[in-house]
C-alpha positions in Angstrom: -3.7 -13.0 2.0 -5.4 -11.1 4.8 -8.3 -8.0 3.7 -9.3 -5.4 5.1 -12.3 -3.7 3.8 -12.5 0.4 4.3 -14.8 2.9 2.8 -16.4 3.0 -0.4 -15.0 -0.7 -0.5 -11.5 0.2 -0.7 -9.4 -3.3 0.1 -6.2 -3.5 1.5 -4.4 -7.1 1.3 -2.4 -7.6 3.8 0.5 -10.3 2.8 1.1 -12.4 6.4 3.3 -15.2 4.7 5.6 -15.9 1.9 3.1 -18.0 0.0 1.1 -15.5 -0.4 3.3 -12.8 -2.1 1.8 -11.7 -5.6 3.7 -11.4 -8.9 3.4 -8.4 -10.7 0.6 -9.8 -12.4 -1.9 -11.2 -9.5 -0.6 -7.7 -8.2 -1.9 -5.7 -11.0 -5.3 -7.5 -10.7 -5.5 -7.3 -7.1 -5.4 -3.6 -7.4 -7.2 -3.2 -10.7 -4.1 -1.5 -12.1 -2.1 -1.7 -15.0 0.8 0.6 -13.7 2.1 0.0 -10.5 3.7 1.8 -7.8 6.0 1.1 -4.7 5.5 2.8 -1.8 8.0 2.4 1.1 7.5 3.2 4.3 10.4 4.2 6.9 10.3 0.5 8.6 11.3 -1.1 5.5 6.9 -2.5 4.7 6.0 -1.5 1.4 2.3 -1.1 -0.3 1.8 -1.9 -3.7 -1.0 1.1 -5.7 -2.1 2.3 -8.6 0.7 4.7 -9.5 -2.6 7.0 -11.3 -4.9 6.2 -8.6 -5.2 10.0 -7.8 -5.4 11.0 -11.8 -8.2 8.1 -12.0 -9.9 9.7 -9.0 -9.4 6.7 -6.9 -11.2 7.0 -3.3 -9.0 7.0 -0.2 -7.3 4.2 1.4 -7.7 4.8 5.4 -5.8 2.2 6.3 -3.2 2.6 3.7 -2.8 6.5 5.1 -2.8 5.6 8.6 0.2 3.3 7.6 2.0 5.9 5.8 0.9 8.7 8.6 3.0 6.5 11.4 5.5 5.5 8.9 6.1 9.3 8.6 5.7 11.1 11.6 8.2 12.1 14.0 7.8 14.9 17.2 10.4 17.1 15.5 8.5 17.7 11.8 11.1 16.8 10.0 10.1 13.7 8.4 6.0 14.9 8.1 4.4 14.3 5.3 0.9 15.1 4.4 -0.7 13.1 1.9 -3.3 10.6 0.9 -3.2 7.1 -0.4 -6.0 6.0 -2.9 -7.5 2.8 -4.0 -6.7 -0.8 -3.7 -3.5 -1.5 -2.1 -1.0 -4.7 -1.0 0.4 -4.4 2.6 4.0 -6.0 2.5 6.2 -6.5 6.0 10.1 -5.9 5.2 10.2 -9.1 6.6 8.4 -10.6 3.2 9.5 -8.6 0.6 12.3 -10.9 -0.7 13.8 -9.6 -3.8 9.8 -9.3 -5.4 9.7 -6.4 -4.2 
């Protein structure tokens, strides 16, 4: 699994092959949470994040936020959402999601 470290030492773990897909228990530990949320992107990829990240005042995850914005941007504004993703995250491409996520 590749790591991208951003501002405030926020880490995005990027799953690159089937052998590195985290179990639920591993995901809890990697993103430092006890409540997990799966955030689906338009292309089928997803992020695993702490569901209460904003309530727990986690710093903004710039990489995850940029991916979110790219996924939901459009020329006609129909699919544009304005939000940020916070805290550590795990990025899983669609072709690796399988039955896990």
